[in-house]
N, C-alpha and C positions, 0 to 999 in steps of 0.2 A: 499282238502279233499272234498268228495262229498256231498252235502247238501241232506239231507232226504227228500223222495218225499212223500208229503201229499194228500190224496184225501179227499175231502168232497162231498159227493154222496148222493142227494134228493131222495127218493123212493115215490111213490104215484101216484094216478090218479086225475086229476084234473077236471075230469067228476063225480068223486064220492065226494060227498061233505063230506064225513067222513074221507077221508085219504088223503087228498091234501096238507099236511102240508110240506113235502119235497119239492116239486117243488116250493110252495111259498117262502120257506127259501132261496132256491138256487136262485130264481128270484131276491129276495130282497139283498142278497149277492153281486151277480154281478151287480146290479145296483148301489149299495153303496160303493163298494170297488175294490181296484186294488191287484190283487194277485201275486206273484212272480211266475216265471215260473216253479218251482218245486212243485206248488201248483195246483192241478186241481179241479175244483168246476164244477159238472154237474148235470143235473136234468135227471135221469135215466127213470122215469117212473115206469113201474110195470115190471121189468127185469126177474122176476121168478129165472128160472135155470141159465139164461145168465148172471147173477150178476159176476160170476166167473172171467171172465177176467177183470174185472175192480178192481180186488182184487190183483192181481198178482204182479203188480209192485210198489206196494205203501208201504212204511215203517211205515206210521202213516194212520189211517182211522178214519174218522166221517161220521157215517149214520144218516140221518135224516129221521125219519119215524113214523108213528103212527100207532095204532090198535085201532078198536072200539071193547071195550068189555063191555058186559052187566051183 
């Protein structure tokens, strides 16, 4: 039986102090945990419309991002 593929994707720009949560979470996850081969953990930066390819092969998805709102 095939195990579901899971993606954990961090979004955000470390140069912008208001939205760097995604990259920081991914950095901490990779530094503190070992993930099985069917789990992908990636910092994508700010992919915009190029996000689509990262969504096609996963069965479960966790997106880590923030939005600055006033």
